[in-house]
N, C-alpha and C positions, 0 to 999 in steps of 0.2 A: 877593608872594604873601603869601594866611594858612590857614593847617594848622589844620584844630580837631578835638578831640578830643572823640568822642562817650561818652555815658551816659547807660543806660537803668534805670529804675525797675524796681524788682524786681515788683513790684508792681500797678504798671503799667506793661507794657511798651511800647506805644505811646507816652510819654511820653519822649522822649530830652530832655538840650542837650549842646549844643554848646558846647564854649570854645575860645578863639583859645591856641592854643600859646602865646602870646607874653604869656596875662596870667594868673594865680591862678586857682586853684580855687573857686568858690563854696563859701562856710561849708557850707551845706547838700544839698552834692553831696558832703562828705569822708568821708562812711560810709555803712554802710547805710541805708535799702533801692538806693541809686545802688550802680552800679558800671560801671569802664568800658569800652566795646567796639570801641572801634575809634580808626578816625582818616579826617578829609575832608581830600583837599589840594584848593586853591581851581586851576581848573582854569580858564584862560582863557575856555574855550569854551560851558564850563558845560553840558557834555553827562553830569554826572555823575547830576543830579536834584536835587541839594540845590541849597533855595534862598540861592546866597550873597548873593544881596543883600539878602534880609530878614536874612539872619543878622548881616551888615555894619551894618544900620540898630538890630538889637537889642544888639548887642553896644557900642553908640555909644552908648548909653542906659542899658544892664543890665551890660553884660560880660560877659554869653554870650547863647547864643539858644535859646530852652526851646519846643519845639512837642511835636505832637503827629501820631503818624504814622498814615496812610491804607491803604498795607500794611506788611506788617513784611519784607516781601524787599524794598524799597528802601533801607532800613537794611543786607542783607548784601549790594547790591550794591555800593551806597559804599565801602564795606570794602573789597573784594572787589577791589574794583579799585583801590583805593589800593594792597593790598599785591604788582601784577603787579613784574615783575624790574624795576629802575631802567635808565631810557632815559640817551645824553648826556648830557641836561641835566641826570639827577638820579642824574650820578653823585658817589657816598660822596666825601667828603672823604677823600683820603690813600691810595687805591685799595683802600679795605678794602671785599666785600662786605656790607653789613649783611641782605642778604635774609632773612636765616633763622634772626636775632638774635629773642631772643622780647624780644614788648613789655612796657616796664616803664614805672612810669607811676609818679611821686613826685605826690603830691597834697596841696596847700597851700592850705589855707585861708586867704581874702584880705578 
């Protein structure tokens, strides 16, 4: 299961870069004009709308998936869907509920 961190360009808000959590953030993302906007989970059903197949192919060759949004609301729905309360299969380790925890990200140059 692969989760992606999503970064948005400040000047071109339709430009998004998805980076797998297990990969270092590319050097061009590590500061302005890019900012972290959320996370997308790899849903087996593919119902999120995020193109996991294209992301997987791009990551294989580039280490990241750079794409352009047609509808800005798509990004909001992907991120909102990821913030749903955890199910039994998503239960946090050690029984701690982390749903209210602030998202933090340490950007790594790769």
